N, C-alpha and C positions, 0 to 999 in steps of 0.2 A: 600538395602532400599527400602521404602515401597513409594508408587505413591503419597499420602502427601508430604514424604521428599526429594521427588526426585523434587517436582513442587514446594517447596518451597525454593530448590538449587538452580531452573534456577532464582526465582525470583529476590532472594537475588543476586546472581551472577550479573546477568542485573543491579542489580541497584549497586552496587558498582561498575561497568564498565560502567555505563550512569548515573552518578548523572543525571546530566544534560541533556535533550535529543533536536537534534538538530531536527528540522522537513526537514526533505526532501527538500521538494519542496516549492520552494521561492512565497511568495504570500503575498498579503495585507487585502484581505478581503475575503468573504464565496464567491464570483463570480469568483476571480481569481484562488482562490483554486481549485474551482468546473471544470474552464478549465483547470488547471493545471493536475488535476488527470486524467480528460479523455484525455488527449496529453499522460500520461506516462503509456498507453495502451502498451507493447510490445516495448517498449522506456525508455532507461537508465533516471532516474529522472538527471543528470547530461548533457544532453542533454534535456531535459526536460527547464530548466534554465537556459538554454541559449537561447532558443527560445520566451521563454514566454515576454521578457523582447522587443522584434523587436513586439508579436504579442498587447502588454499591452501600448506601446507607441503610438498605431494606437486608441484600445480601449480597456479597461481596467473595463467598463461597457457593460449590456446588451444594453442599445442604443445606443453607439456607435458600438459598433458588428454587429449589423443590418443595419448599413449604407455603411458596407463593403459589396462585393459581399458574397459570395460561395469561387469563384470561386480565390478572395484576400484574403480569408481566407488559403484558401488552398496552396496557393504561398506562406507561408509566412510559414507555417507549416511543409510544406513538408519534413524536413530532421526528424521529427519524425515519420515519417513513417504512413502506413493507412490515409493518410491525406484528400484520395475523404470522407471516412466515418466520419472522425475526423468534418472535415470543415463541413459536413453539418450537424455535431451532433450540433458544437457550434454554426452552426447559428439558427438551431433549439431550442434550449432551452433557447437563447435569446430573442428569439420571444415569446416564449412560457411565458420566466419569465415576462417579460412586458407586456402582454394580462392579463393574470392568477394573477400575483403574485406582481403587481405593481412596476416590477424592481427586487426585492428582490430575494434571495436565499431559499426556502419554509424549515423549520428544523424539516420535518420528513423523513421518511425513505423513506414514501408510495408513498409522492408527488416528492420527488428527485426522484425516481425509475420511474415516468408517462413520466419523462424529455426523450428525445432523446439522441440515445448513454451513457444513465447511470445505468450502473450495480447495482446489492447491493453492490459490494467491492468500486465505486466508490462514493454511497451514505453514505457508511459508513466511509469510510473516507472525507467526509466530515462533518457528522454529529459530528463524533467525535475531528475533529480538528478544525471544523469551530465553532461547538456550544457545547464542552464538551459535551456531551452524552456519553454515555460509548457507545461502538462499538468494533469487532474486528476484522478487513477486512485484509482479507488474502492475500496474495502474495505469489509468488514463493518460497520467501524466508521461510518464515514462515510455509508455505507446507511442504518445504526441513526439515525443521526444525524438525518439530511436531513429523517427522515421522523418523526421526532419532535417536531424544529424546524417542522414542516408547512412545509418549503421545496419537498416533492417528497412525489409519491404515493405513492412506494416502492414500483412496481407490478416493478421491475426494476434492474439495478445501470447499463444503457445507460442510462433514461430518468433515473436521480439524478444521471448522470454530464454529459445535456445540462443539466439545471436548474441546478446546480452550478456550470459556463460561465455559465447564462446571466445569474445572480444576480448572483455575484461576478464583479468585476471584474478582466480578464486577467492585470495585473501583479501580483496578490497569487497565481495558481490556486498556483503549487509553495510558497507558505511556508502558505497557507492548508490543504492537504489534508495538511501535518503537522499542521499546529496542532490539527485536529479528529481527528487518530487520536490521540494525546496527549491531546486534554481525552476523548474518547469511551472510553479505555484509566482515566483517575482519576479522570473527575467521572460521566460518564454511561456506563457497563458494561452490557452485556445483561442478568445475572446480580448480584444484590446489589448492586443501583440503590436510591440514597440520593437522590431528590429535593432534600434540602434541602440537599447540597450541591453541585447540578447547577443551575448559575444562569441558565445559557443554557436550558434546559427548563420551566426555574418560572417564567419573564419571556416567554420568546414561544413555551412548547411545545404541539402539538397538545392541544387538550383533550381529547379521547376516551381520549388516552394519562394525561391527570394523572389524569381522572376516573378511570379502570382504577386506577391508581395507588394512588391517598389506596383505594376501594375494597379490592381487596386487603389493604391496611395495618389497614383495621379488620376487618377476618373473621378 
């Protein structure tokens, strides 16, 4: 298969498996999405979705959020991990949204990345899912799969994002990044991986990865 054929195989397989694409993090607007994405760093989406209703019951907008103390926010979000940093980030970004952006989440990568605790990936998710702007946020699943599929060298997430944007058509980025995440969770996880269920890796995967998998199964 040529690189183009491989890319088309990925697109078509994912479209078949996920014709409608669930959004992993529960939210109702750009602000609640921004907070949920920030909380999801080194934490599962399932856990975030259990904690955000508790937080949003007290504050689902920046004006109510700054009425809480950093300590109160920290107490609620503790199960998500990294709560000291995340609570400061949520309080700090809420304050800046009020002071600089009339309480609204800005629709720009640059302005989002200026907010406390908001990195490029978080900004990309918000731009993509809240505002429909083409972006390709790379999480651990996408990073792993792009390497397994021999579509990126896997050196770092920045390179993986560049490769994904180069290979896949821009109008599909917002769908594809979610489809790949779901595929990674269901068919191509890091642990307890079953190559027989993983049709994409089985068909176009990096040969060294496939050989290593088979070797481990034999031993």
